[in-house]
C-alpha positions in Angstrom: -74.6 70.6 17.1 -72.4 73.6 16.3 -73.0 75.7 13.1 -70.1 75.8 10.5 -67.7 79.2 10.5 -68.9 81.8 7.8 -65.6 83.5 7.3 -63.4 81.2 4.9 -60.7 83.9 4.8 -60.6 84.0 8.5 -60.3 80.0 8.6 -57.3 80.3 6.4 -55.5 82.8 8.3 -56.3 81.1 11.6 -55.0 77.6 10.2 -51.9 79.3 8.6 -50.7 80.6 12.0 -50.6 76.7 12.9 -47.3 75.7 11.6 -46.6 73.3 8.5 -49.6 71.2 9.6 -52.0 74.5 9.3 -50.5 75.3 6.1 -51.1 71.2 4.7 -54.7 71.7 6.0 -55.1 74.9 4.0 -53.5 73.0 0.7 -55.1 69.5 1.4 -57.8 68.3 -0.7 -60.7 67.6 1.6 -63.1 66.5 -0.9 -62.0 62.7 -0.3 -62.1 63.0 3.7 -65.3 62.1 5.6 -64.7 65.5 7.5 -65.2 67.6 4.2 -63.9 71.2 3.5 -63.0 73.0 6.5 -65.4 75.8 6.0 -68.0 73.2 6.9 -66.6 72.1 10.0 -68.2 72.9 13.2 -67.0 75.8 15.0 -66.0 73.4 17.9 -63.9 71.4 15.6 -62.2 74.6 14.0 -61.3 76.0 17.3 -59.7 72.6 18.5 -57.8 72.2 15.2 -56.3 75.6 15.7 -55.5 75.2 19.3 -53.6 71.9 18.0 -51.7 73.5 15.6 -50.3 76.1 17.6 -49.7 73.7 20.7 -45.8 72.3 21.1 -47.2 68.8 22.9 -47.7 66.0 20.5 -51.4 65.9 20.1 -53.7 64.1 17.7 -57.6 64.5 17.4 -59.8 61.7 16.2 -63.1 63.4 15.2 -66.4 62.0 14.3 -67.7 58.4 13.9 -64.8 57.5 11.7 -62.3 58.8 14.2 -60.7 61.0 11.3 -57.1 62.2 12.3 -56.2 66.0 12.6 -52.9 66.1 14.2 -49.8 68.9 14.7 -46.4 69.1 13.8 -45.1 67.8 17.0 -47.1 64.4 16.6 -46.2 63.9 12.9 -42.7 62.4 13.7 -44.2 59.7 15.8 -46.2 58.2 13.2 -43.4 57.7 10.7 -44.2 57.1 6.8 -47.9 57.2 7.7 -47.6 61.1 7.5 -49.1 63.2 5.6 -51.7 60.4 4.3 -52.9 59.8 7.9 -54.4 63.6 7.7 -58.2 63.6 7.4 -58.3 59.7 7.0 -60.2 57.3 9.3 -58.1 56.1 12.0 -58.7 52.3 11.0 -57.1 53.0 7.7 -54.0 54.9 8.8 -53.5 52.8 11.8 -54.5 49.4 10.5 -52.0 47.2 12.4 -52.6 48.4 15.9 -56.8 49.1 15.2 -57.5 46.2 17.4 -55.6 47.8 20.3 -56.6 51.5 19.6 -60.3 51.4 18.8 -61.4 50.3 22.1 -59.7 53.1 23.8 -60.9 55.7 21.6 -64.5 54.1 21.8 -64.7 54.0 25.4 -63.8 57.8 25.5 -66.0 58.6 22.9 -69.2 56.7 24.4 -68.4 57.4 28.1 -66.8 60.8 27.9 -64.2 59.5 30.6 -60.7 60.1 30.1 -58.0 57.6 29.7 -54.7 58.1 30.8 -51.5 55.8 30.9 -47.9 56.0 31.4 -45.4 54.0 28.9 -48.2 52.5 27.1 -46.9 49.9 24.7 -48.4 50.1 21.1 -47.3 47.8 18.0 -46.8 50.1 14.9 -45.5 50.0 11.5 -44.1 53.5 10.8 -40.7 52.7 9.0 -41.6 49.8 6.8 -41.2 47.3 9.8 -43.2 46.6 12.9 -41.9 47.7 16.3 -43.1 47.7 19.7 -43.2 51.6 21.0 -44.1 53.1 24.3 -46.2 56.5 24.9 -47.6 58.5 27.9 -51.1 59.2 26.9 -54.2 61.3 27.7 -57.3 60.6 25.8 -60.4 63.0 26.6 -63.6 63.7 25.0 -64.1 67.2 22.9 -67.7 68.3 23.2 -70.1 70.3 20.9 -72.2 73.2 21.9 -75.0 71.0 22.6 -73.2 68.8 25.2 -72.5 65.8 22.8 -69.1 64.3 22.1 -67.6 65.4 18.8 -64.4 63.6 19.0 -61.4 62.4 21.2 -58.4 64.6 21.9 -55.3 62.5 22.5 -51.9 64.1 24.0 -49.3 61.8 23.9 -45.5 61.8 24.5 -43.3 58.8 23.2 -40.9 57.4 25.8 -40.0 54.3 23.8 -36.2 55.3 24.2 -36.6 56.0 27.8 -38.4 52.7 28.4 -35.9 50.9 26.5 -33.1 52.7 28.2 -34.5 51.6 31.8 -35.3 48.0 30.8 -31.7 47.9 29.7 -30.4 49.4 32.9 -32.5 47.2 34.8 -31.1 44.0 33.0 -27.7 45.5 33.8 -28.4 45.7 37.4 -29.8 42.4 37.5 -26.5 40.8 35.8 -24.8 42.7 38.0 -26.4 41.6 40.8 -25.9 38.0 39.6 -22.4 38.4 39.2 -21.8 39.8 42.5 -24.1 36.9 44.2 -22.4 34.2 42.2 -18.9 35.7 41.9 -16.3 32.9 43.1 -14.4 35.7 44.9 -16.1 36.8 48.2 -17.7 40.4 48.0 -19.5 42.7 50.5 -20.3 46.3 50.7 -20.0 48.1 53.9 -22.1 51.3 54.7 -20.3 54.0 56.8 -20.2 55.1 59.3 -20.0 51.8 61.2 -18.9 49.4 59.0 -22.3 48.2 58.4 -22.7 45.2 56.1 -25.1 46.2 53.3 -24.4 43.4 50.6 -22.7 40.2 50.9 -22.7 37.5 48.1 -22.7 33.6 48.5 -19.1 33.2 48.6 -18.7 35.8 51.4 -21.4 34.1 53.5 -19.7 30.7 53.0 -16.5 32.1 54.2 -17.9 33.6 57.5 -19.8 30.7 58.2 -23.5 31.8 57.2 -23.8 34.1 59.8 -26.5 37.0 60.2 -24.3 39.8 58.7 -26.6 42.1 56.5 -27.6 45.2 58.4 -25.2 44.8 61.3 -21.9 46.6 62.1 -18.9 44.2 61.4 -17.8 44.1 65.0 -21.0 42.5 66.0 -21.7 40.3 63.1 -17.9 39.1 63.0 -16.2 39.6 66.4 -13.7 36.9 65.8 -12.5 39.0 62.6 -12.9 42.4 64.5 -10.4 41.3 67.2 -7.6 40.5 64.5 -7.2 44.5 63.5 -9.3 44.7 60.6 -11.7 47.4 62.4 -8.5 49.6 62.6 -7.7 48.9 58.7 -11.1 49.8 57.5 -11.0 53.1 59.7 -7.9 53.8 57.8 -9.2 53.2 54.6 -12.4 55.6 55.4 -10.1 58.2 56.6 -7.5 58.3 54.0 -9.6 57.3 50.9 -6.9 54.7 50.0 -7.5 51.2 49.0 -5.8 48.4 51.5 -4.9 45.2 49.8 -3.9 42.2 51.7 -1.8 39.1 50.3 -1.7 35.5 51.8 -3.0 36.9 55.1 -3.9 34.5 57.7 -7.2 35.0 59.4 -8.8 32.9 62.0 -12.8 32.5 61.6 -15.1 31.3 64.0 -17.3 29.8 61.4 -19.7 28.0 63.6 -20.5 28.9 67.2 -19.5 25.5 68.6 -16.8 24.7 66.2 -13.0 25.4 66.3 -11.5 28.5 64.9 -10.1 27.7 61.3 -7.3 29.4 60.0 -7.7 30.7 56.4 -5.2 32.3 54.2 -7.1 35.2 52.3 -6.0 37.6 49.2 -8.3 40.5 49.4 -8.9 44.4 49.0 -10.8 46.9 50.9 -12.0 49.6 48.1 -13.4 53.0 49.4 -16.8 54.1 47.7 -17.2 57.7 47.5 -20.5 59.6 47.5 -21.5 62.3 45.0 -19.6 64.8 47.4 -16.5 62.4 47.2 -16.7 61.5 50.8 -15.9 58.1 51.5 -19.5 56.7 52.2 -18.8 52.8 52.5 -16.1 50.1 51.8 -16.3 47.5 49.0 -14.8 44.2 50.2 -13.6 41.8 47.7 -11.2 38.7 47.9 -10.4 35.1 47.3 -9.8 32.2 49.7 -6.2 30.9 48.7 -5.8 28.2 51.6 -6.2 25.5 49.3 -3.9 27.0 46.6 -1.0 27.6 49.3 -1.3 24.4 50.8 -0.9 22.9 47.4 1.8 25.1 46.8 3.5 24.2 50.1 3.0 20.2 49.4 4.2 21.1 45.7 7.5 22.8 47.3 8.0 19.9 49.6 7.2 17.2 46.7 9.9 19.0 44.4 12.5 18.9 47.4 11.8 15.2 47.5 11.7 14.9 43.9 15.0 16.6 43.4 16.5 14.5 46.2 15.2 11.3 44.7 16.1 12.4 41.1 19.8 13.1 42.0 20.1 9.9 43.9 19.1 8.0 40.8 21.8 6.2 38.4 19.5 7.7 35.5 18.9 11.2 33.8 15.9 12.7 35.1 14.5 16.2 33.6 11.5 18.3 33.5 10.4 20.7 30.8 7.7 23.0 30.0 5.1 23.2 27.5 7.4 24.8 25.0 10.1 22.2 25.5 12.4 24.0 27.5 14.3 22.3 30.3 13.6 23.5 33.6 15.1 20.8 35.6 18.0 18.3 35.2 19.4 15.8 37.8 22.6 15.6 38.5 23.4 12.7 36.5 23.5 14.7 33.3 26.9 15.7 34.8 28.4 12.5 36.0 26.9 10.4 32.9 27.4 12.9 30.2 29.3 15.9 31.3 26.9 18.5 31.2 25.4 20.6 33.8 21.7 21.8 34.3 22.7 25.2 33.2 24.0 23.9 29.8 20.9 21.8 29.3 18.6 24.7 30.4 20.5 27.3 28.2 21.5 25.4 25.0 18.8 22.8 25.0 18.9 19.2 24.1 21.1 20.1 21.1 24.1 20.2 23.3 23.5 16.3 23.9 21.8 14.6 21.2 24.0 13.4 18.5 24.0 15.5 15.5 23.0 13.1 13.1 19.9 12.2 14.9 19.1 16.1 16.1 16.7 16.6 13.1 14.4 13.4 13.8 14.6 14.2 17.6 13.4 17.9 17.2 10.5 16.6 14.9 9.4 13.9 17.2 9.6 16.5 20.2 7.2 18.9 18.4 4.8 16.2 17.6 4.8 15.4 21.3 4.5 18.9 22.2 1.4 19.5 19.9 -0.1 16.2 21.0 0.9 15.3 24.4 1.2 11.4 25.1 3.3 9.1 26.9 6.0 7.9 24.6 9.4 6.2 24.9 12.4 5.6 22.5 16.0 4.9 22.5 18.0 8.0 21.7 21.9 8.4 21.0 23.6 11.2 23.2 27.0 12.1 23.0 28.9 13.3 26.2 31.2 16.0 26.8 34.3 13.9 25.5 32.7 12.9 22.3 31.8 9.7 23.3 28.3 8.2 22.1 26.0 6.6 24.4 22.6 5.0 24.1 20.0 5.8 26.7 16.3 4.5 26.5 14.1 7.2 27.6 10.5 7.1 29.1 8.3 10.5 29.3 5.0 11.6 30.5 2.9 14.8 30.3 2.5 16.7 33.2 -0.8 18.7 33.6 -2.4 20.9 36.2 -6.0 20.2 36.0 -6.7 20.1 32.0 -3.7 22.2 31.2 -0.5 20.8 29.6 2.5 22.0 31.6 5.1 19.9 29.7 7.0 16.6 30.4 8.8 14.8 33.0 11.3 12.1 31.8 13.8 9.6 32.7 16.6 8.0 30.7 18.8 5.1 31.5 22.0 4.2 30.0 21.4 1.2 27.6 24.7 1.3 25.6 25.9 -2.2 26.3 22.5 -3.8 25.7 22.0 -1.6 22.6 25.7 -3.0 21.4 24.8 -6.4 22.3 21.6 -6.1 20.3 23.2 -4.6 17.3 25.5 -7.8 17.4 22.7 -10.1 18.0 21.0 -8.3 14.8 23.8 -8.5 12.8 24.3 -12.1 13.8 20.4 -12.6 13.0 20.9 -11.0 9.7 23.9 -13.0 8.9 22.2 -16.1 9.8 18.9 -15.3 7.9 21.1 -14.5 4.9 22.3 -17.7 5.1 18.9 -19.6 5.6 17.8 -17.6 2.8 20.7 -18.7 0.8 20.4 -22.1 1.8 16.6 -22.3 1.0 17.1 -20.8 -2.2 20.0 -23.4 -3.0 17.6 -26.3 -1.7 14.7 -24.7 -3.9 16.9 -24.4 -6.9 18.2 -28.2 -6.1 14.4 -29.7 -5.8 13.6 -27.5 -8.9 16.5 -29.0 -10.8 16.0 -32.6 -9.4 12.0 -32.1 -10.4 13.0 -31.0 -13.9 15.6 -33.9 -14.2 12.9 -36.4 -12.9 10.3 -34.9 -15.5 12.8 -35.1 -18.3 13.8 -38.6 -17.2 10.4 -39.7 -17.2 9.7 -38.1 -20.8 12.9 -39.9 -21.7 11.7 -43.3 -20.5 8.6 -42.7 -22.3 10.3 -41.6 -25.7 13.0 -44.3 -25.5 10.1 -46.8 -25.3 8.2 -45.1 -27.9 11.2 -45.0 -30.3 11.7 -48.8 -29.7 8.5 -49.7 -30.9 8.7 -47.1 -33.7 11.9 -48.5 -34.9 10.6 -52.0 -35.3 7.6 -50.5 -37.6 10.3 -48.3 -39.5 12.4 -51.6 -39.9 9.3 -53.3 -41.4 8.2 -50.6 -43.7 12.1 -49.8 -45.0 12.6 -53.4 -45.4 9.5 -54.2 -47.3 10.1 -50.9 -49.4 13.6 -52.3 -50.3 12.1 -55.5 -51.3 9.5 -54.1 -53.0 11.9 -51.8 -55.1 13.8 -54.8 -56.4 10.6 -56.8 -57.4 9.6 -53.4 -59.3 13.3 -53.7 -60.6 12.7 -57.1 -61.8 9.3 -56.6 -63.3 9.4 -53.1 -64.3 6.7 -50.3 -63.3 6.0 -47.1 -64.1 7.7 -44.0 -63.0 4.8 -42.7 -60.9 4.5 -45.8 -59.0 8.4 -45.8 -58.2 7.9 -42.2 -57.1 5.0 -43.0 -54.7 7.1 -45.9 -53.3 9.9 -43.5 -52.8 7.7 -41.0 -50.8 7.1 -43.9 -48.6 10.7 -44.6 -48.3 11.5 -40.9 -47.6 8.6 -40.6 -45.1 10.0 -43.9 -43.2 13.6 -42.2 -43.2 12.2 -39.0 -41.7 10.4 -41.1 -39.1 13.8 -42.8 -38.4 15.7 -39.2 -37.9 12.8 -38.5 -35.5 13.3 -41.7 -33.4 17.0 -40.8 -33.3 16.2 -37.6 -32.0 14.3 -39.2 -29.3 17.0 -41.6 -28.3 19.3 -38.6 -28.5 17.2 -36.7 -25.9 16.4 -40.0 -23.9 20.5 -40.8 -24.0 19.9 -44.0 -25.4 21.9 -43.2 -28.5 25.1 -45.1 -29.2 28.3 -42.7 -28.7 31.6 -43.5 -29.8 33.6 -40.6 -27.7 37.2 -39.9 -28.3 39.4 -37.0 -28.0 38.6 -34.4 -30.4 39.5 -30.8 -30.8 36.6 -28.6 -31.2 38.4 -26.1 -33.1 39.1 -28.1 -35.9 35.6 -29.6 -36.0 34.2 -26.1 -36.3 36.8 -25.1 -39.0 36.2 -28.1 -40.9 32.2 -27.5 -41.0 32.6 -24.0 -42.3 31.9 -24.8 -45.8 28.8 -27.3 -44.8 27.6 -24.3 -42.9 27.8 -21.9 -45.6 26.0 -24.3 -48.1 23.4 -25.0 -45.5 22.5 -21.9 -44.3 22.7 -20.0 -47.6 24.0 -16.4 -48.3 21.3 -14.4 -46.2 23.3 -15.2 -42.9 26.5 -13.9 -42.4 28.5 -16.6 -40.5 31.3 -15.8 -38.2 33.8 -18.1 -35.9 35.3 -16.9 -32.8 38.0 -19.9 -31.9 39.8 -19.6 -28.6 43.6 -20.3 -28.9 44.8 -23.2 -26.7 41.5 -24.7 -26.4 41.4 -27.7 -24.3 40.7 -31.3 -25.9 37.1 -32.5 -25.6 36.0 -35.8 -25.0 32.8 -36.1 -27.5 31.5 -38.3 -30.5 33.1 -36.3 -33.4 30.3 -37.2 -35.9 27.1 -36.2 -33.1 28.9 -32.8 -32.3 28.9 -32.0 -35.8 25.1 -32.8 -36.1 24.5 -30.7 -33.1 26.3 -27.7 -34.4 24.5 -27.9 -37.7 21.0 -28.2 -36.0 21.9 -25.5 -33.7 22.8 -23.4 -36.6 19.8 -24.2 -38.7 17.7 -23.2 -35.5 19.6 -20.0 -35.4 19.0 -19.3 -39.1 15.3 -19.6 -38.8 15.2 -17.2 -35.7 16.7 -14.3 -37.9 15.6 -12.1 -40.3 17.6 -11.8 -43.7 21.1 -10.2 -43.1 21.3 -11.8 -39.5 24.7 -12.8 -38.2 25.4 -16.5 -36.7 28.6 -16.9 -34.6 30.1 -20.1 -33.6 32.6 -20.0 -30.9 34.8 -22.2 -28.7 36.1 -21.4 -25.2 37.8 -23.1 -22.1 35.1 -22.7 -19.3 35.4 -23.8 -15.4 31.9 -24.0 -14.3 30.5 -23.9 -10.6 27.5 -25.7 -9.1 24.7 -25.6 -11.6 21.4 -23.3 -11.2 19.4 -25.3 -13.8 19.1 -29.2 -14.4 20.2 -28.9 -18.1 23.5 -27.0 -16.9 26.4 -29.9 -16.1 28.2 -30.2 -12.5 30.9 -27.8 -11.4 34.4 -28.6 -13.4 36.3 -27.6 -16.2 34.7 -28.1 -19.9 35.2 -27.2 -23.4 32.2 -25.1 -24.6 31.2 -24.7 -28.3 28.4 -21.9 -28.8 26.1 -20.9 -31.3 24.9 -17.5 -31.3 22.3 -15.4 -33.4 20.9 -12.0 -33.5 17.4 -13.1 -34.1 14.1 -12.6 -32.2 15.1 -14.1 -28.8 13.0 -16.0 -26.3 10.7 -15.1 -23.5 11.3 -16.6 -20.1 8.4 -18.4 -20.5 9.5 -19.9 -23.9 12.7 -20.4 -22.4 11.3 -22.8 -19.4 10.2 -25.1 -22.1 12.7 -25.6 -24.6 14.0 -28.9 -23.5 10.7 -30.7 -23.5 10.1 -33.2 -26.5 7.8 -31.7 -29.3 7.6 -28.0 -27.9 8.2 -25.8 -30.5 7.3 -22.0 -31.4 7.4 -22.6 -35.3 4.4 -23.0 -37.5 3.1 -26.4 -37.9 5.0 -28.5 -40.4 8.0 -26.2 -39.7 9.6 -28.0 -36.7 9.5 -31.4 -34.7 10.3 -29.6 -31.2 13.1 -32.4 -30.9 16.1 -30.2 -31.9 17.1 -28.7 -28.5 15.8 -31.8 -26.4 18.3 -33.7 -28.7 21.0 -31.1 -27.9 20.4 -31.6 -24.2 20.1 -35.4 -24.4 23.6 -35.6 -26.3 25.5 -33.1 -23.9 24.1 -35.0 -20.8 25.1 -38.3 -22.3 28.5 -36.9 -23.1 29.0 -36.0 -19.5 28.3 -32.1 -20.2 25.3 -30.0 -20.3 23.9 -27.0 -22.0 23.1 -23.4 -21.2 20.5 -21.0 -23.2 21.1 -17.1 -22.7 18.4 -15.3 -24.6 17.0 -11.5 -24.8 13.6 -11.0 -26.6 14.5 -8.7 -29.6 18.4 -9.3 -29.0 19.1 -12.9 -29.7 20.2 -16.0 -28.4 23.3 -17.9 -27.7 23.2 -21.9 -27.0 26.2 -23.2 -25.1 27.0 -26.8 -25.2 29.4 -28.0 -22.4 31.9 -31.2 -23.1 34.0 -32.8 -20.7 37.7 -31.8 -20.9 40.0 -34.8 -22.2 42.9 -35.7 -20.2 44.7 -37.0 -23.2 45.9 -34.8 -26.2 44.3 -35.0 -29.6 45.8 -37.5 -31.6 45.2 -38.4 -35.4 42.9 -41.2 -36.1 44.8 -43.7 -37.7 43.3 -45.1 -40.8 43.4 -48.8 -41.2 44.7 -50.2 -44.6 41.9 -51.8 -46.6 42.0 -55.2 -46.5 41.2 -57.1 -49.6 39.1 -60.4 -49.7 38.2 -59.8 -45.9 34.3 -59.8 -47.0 33.0 -63.5 -46.7 30.2 -64.9 -49.2 27.4 -65.7 -47.1 25.5 -67.5 -49.8 24.7 -71.0 -48.6 25.1 -69.8 -44.8 22.6 -71.0 -42.3 21.6 -67.8 -40.2 19.2 -67.9 -37.2 17.1 -64.9 -37.1 15.6 -64.4 -33.5 12.9 -61.6 -32.9 9.5 -61.4 -30.9 8.1 -59.1 -33.5 6.5 -61.2 -36.6 6.9 -58.4 -39.2 10.7 -57.4 -38.1 11.6 -61.1 -38.2 9.9 -61.7 -41.2 11.6 -59.2 -43.5 15.0 -59.7 -42.0 14.7 -63.1 -42.8 13.6 -62.3 -46.4 16.5 -60.0 -46.9 19.0 -62.7 -45.9 17.5 -65.1 -48.0 17.6 -62.6 -51.0 21.2 -62.5 -50.0 21.4 -66.2 -50.6 21.3 -67.5 -46.7 19.4 -70.3 -45.4 17.1 -68.8 -43.0 15.9 -70.3 -39.6 13.1 -68.1 -37.9 12.6 -68.2 -34.0 9.9 -65.9 -31.9 11.8 -66.4 -28.5 15.1 -67.2 -27.3 13.8 -70.6 -25.8 12.7 -71.6 -29.4 16.0 -70.2 -30.7 18.1 -72.2 -28.3 16.3 -75.4 -29.4 17.0 -74.9 -32.9 20.6 -74.3 -32.1 20.8 -77.7 -30.4 18.9 -79.4 -33.0 21.0 -77.7 -36.0 24.4 -77.5 -35.3 25.2 -76.3 -38.8 24.1 -72.7 -38.0 26.8 -70.2 -38.9 25.6 -66.9 -37.3 22.6 -65.4 -35.3 20.6 -62.4 -35.8 18.9 -61.4 -32.3 16.8 -58.9 -31.3 18.3 -57.3 -28.3 15.1 -56.2 -26.4 12.5 -59.1 -26.1 9.9 -60.2 -23.2 11.3 -63.3 -21.5 14.9 -64.0 -22.3 16.3 -61.0 -24.1 19.0 -60.6 -26.4 21.7 -60.6 -23.7 20.5 -64.0 -21.9 20.1 -65.7 -24.8 23.9 -64.8 -26.3 25.2 -65.8 -22.8 23.4 -69.3 -23.0 24.3 -69.8 -26.9 28.1 -69.1 -26.2 28.3 -71.8 -23.6 27.4 -74.2 -26.3 29.0 -72.6 -29.3 31.9 -70.0 -28.2 32.7 -69.6 -31.8 29.1 -68.5 -33.2 28.9 -65.0 -34.3 25.9 -63.0 -33.2 24.4 -59.7 -34.6 22.2 -57.7 -32.1 19.6 -55.6 -33.6 18.2 -53.1 -31.2 15.6 -50.2 -31.5 17.5 -48.3 -28.7 20.8 -48.4 -27.1 20.7 -50.2 -23.5 24.3 -48.7 -22.8 24.9 -50.6 -19.8 24.1 -54.0 -21.1 25.9 -53.2 -24.7 28.7 -51.3 -23.1 31.5 -54.0 -24.2 29.6 -55.2 -27.3 31.8 -54.1 -30.2 30.1 -51.8 -32.4 30.2 -54.4 -35.5 28.3 -56.8 -33.6 25.4 -54.0 -33.1 22.8 -52.9 -35.9 20.6 -49.9 -35.1 17.0 -50.1 -35.9 15.6 -49.1 -38.5 18.1 -50.4 -41.0 18.4 -50.2 -44.4 18.7 -52.8 -46.9 21.9 -54.8 -47.2 23.0 -53.7 -43.8 22.4 -57.2 -41.7 23.9 -58.9 -44.7 26.9 -56.8 -44.9 27.4 -57.0 -41.4 27.3 -61.1 -41.5 29.8 -60.9 -44.3 32.3 -59.1 -42.2 31.7 -61.2 -39.2 32.2 -64.5 -41.3 35.1 -63.3 -43.2 37.3 -65.6 -41.5 34.8 -68.2 -40.5 34.3 -71.0 -42.9 31.0 -72.7 -42.9 30.3 -75.0 -40.1 29.2 -78.5 -40.4 26.9 -80.1 -37.9 28.6 -80.7 -34.5 31.7 -78.9 -35.6 33.3 -76.2 -33.5 35.7 -73.9 -35.0 36.7 -71.7 -31.9 35.8 -68.8 -30.2 34.1 -65.9 -32.3 35.1 -62.3 -32.3 31.9 -61.7 -30.1 33.1 -64.2 -27.3 36.7 -63.0 -27.6 35.7 -59.2 -26.9 32.7 -59.8 -24.6 33.5 -62.3 -21.6 30.8 -61.2 -19.9 28.1 -62.6 -22.3 
């Protein structure tokens, strides 16, 4: 073991001469280092350290059992951010990340004294905040003390990281180049001079020459077939001049197999001289491609194009080719013969010189889409010839591709002008026929809808007429008994309250009678007395009635057409219709509304709805209001009985059905126009009369024409016991003798047995033998016998020839039957049994019964 040096000043001076690291050693706090202060270091350590500090090589000394590090200025950069904290510290602290690799090396040298050397030795180190692999040339040797023991390990290193990385990159580049050379699609070889000896050849070159042994052999030996074709002379010239040689489409005959035939190949190649360091040509680089198949395809393509052009020009159709940008590169001669344009015109001006101007924008848009998304397409286009004539062509086009590359389109177009015109004509005829069929279908649907509506309304009418008949029988009984009770009250005297209650019964029955009248009007069963009437006079005559009925809250206006045609209508019923429509209009308006009654001459076409009349001339009276109007849903139901939009108790729902029934029974119809929020107009169309309006002659009253029926024998025939009873009782109160019969057969028997019967009151509608059958049988025996028909509804066909004075409508009021008998019996004295006084008024005016 060495003794420590005795002169501290000498040590400081010695270390100070060792550069920055020597100064750092002098200034370092060695109290925390296992080495202790330098004055305690062994002489050998001092000597080695001072030598290290002065050296220019990268040196680090690992001393003692802890391998504490002492290094010089040259070494410090190799450990990065470990400096200066690594100075004097054990190696395992400063080089923790590589200690598992470094420690065995140091221990081996320390334990054995053997020197360890290596070149480009890899180490993993963290010296800049991240781990990296670095490379060093290293020499590790033992440092011995004076007693021969080993005190430390001296490491002389040289970092080669950049050189190693550069060499590896260069090697990788060479490998890539070698791979590129070997796998290049073009053939390549390197000839070494002199002698044109093949030094390198890639797979494509060997495939071209036939896998012959060429490496290391002169060209004339390896490829004698090539040498005989003058290529040796070309190579000699390249070597002599230093100028490259380029061959294009050169035909070379190659004996690729010893026993096979010589093949003709077409080559594009270059002989490129390779210069050495002194600029002398030391070799030739050969590179080229075999274009045999390309040229064969080109020849075939040229031949195909010639055939294509000949074929295209012989076709009576437009044939063209365009490129990937849409430019025309070929156009057949048909463009000239069919359109008057040349191929040059089409190539210079494009499709715009022949496509119809109106179609050009769509043509361009479609063309761009097909260029971006190549696909087969067909369409009809309108082209314009040089003289301005338009022709239609059907074109078909398919994409042209070279491999996967889109090259454009090839297309063909045939003239389809005649077919297109025929198609247009056919399409026009089809459109006309379709329109006609649509119109026929619509008309049929309208007719079917009208028929369905008419059938529905007819069914409702039949139902309501039957209801009205039965209801009228009931009302006849009620009103007849009310009248008799009132007369009884007059005789016996009752209080006013009781009379008032009976009056309520009469009022209710009369309201019921009005409802049945409306039902009969809707079902067209009411009896009308139509005559020639001036509707202008009717409306003018109702002005006061309308004003008093509607009140002052509604403004009433009239719009009467001058020269109005005469109408054929029952004047009493038309007044009721106008009044009812006016009341409905008032109810639909707020205070301050306006009601207008107008008349017009109209000529109507075929009806569009079931409530409208048939085509013809009509006189129209309309009532318009400025009220709330009706929705289409409401309008579709307004003619249905009992349909109403009014509050409960405010309307029966029979007003418009009554108008509809009256108009239809009169030979006309109805139309309603309504807009919600604007108002409604109801127009009633009545038949135009052929005759002029004549004033109604008022017959002079005859005095003494009413007969006294007291003591007259009257036969009452009615199948309804209650009706028959009240009728008979009323006639008895009038002084008549009354016989009652519940059927026609019973009544005939009574007439045969009691010849003194002066008149018959018969119900017209009865089961079995009805009133008409009964009258016919009676008049065979007693042509002079007056008959009064009582009916709950008017069977218009059966009663068409019966005089009005022989008909009484149920329900009838008190005294109506008696008054009618007095009129009929005015000229007929009482008849004794078996006496025949001649024809009655009924038999004279109704020969059919």
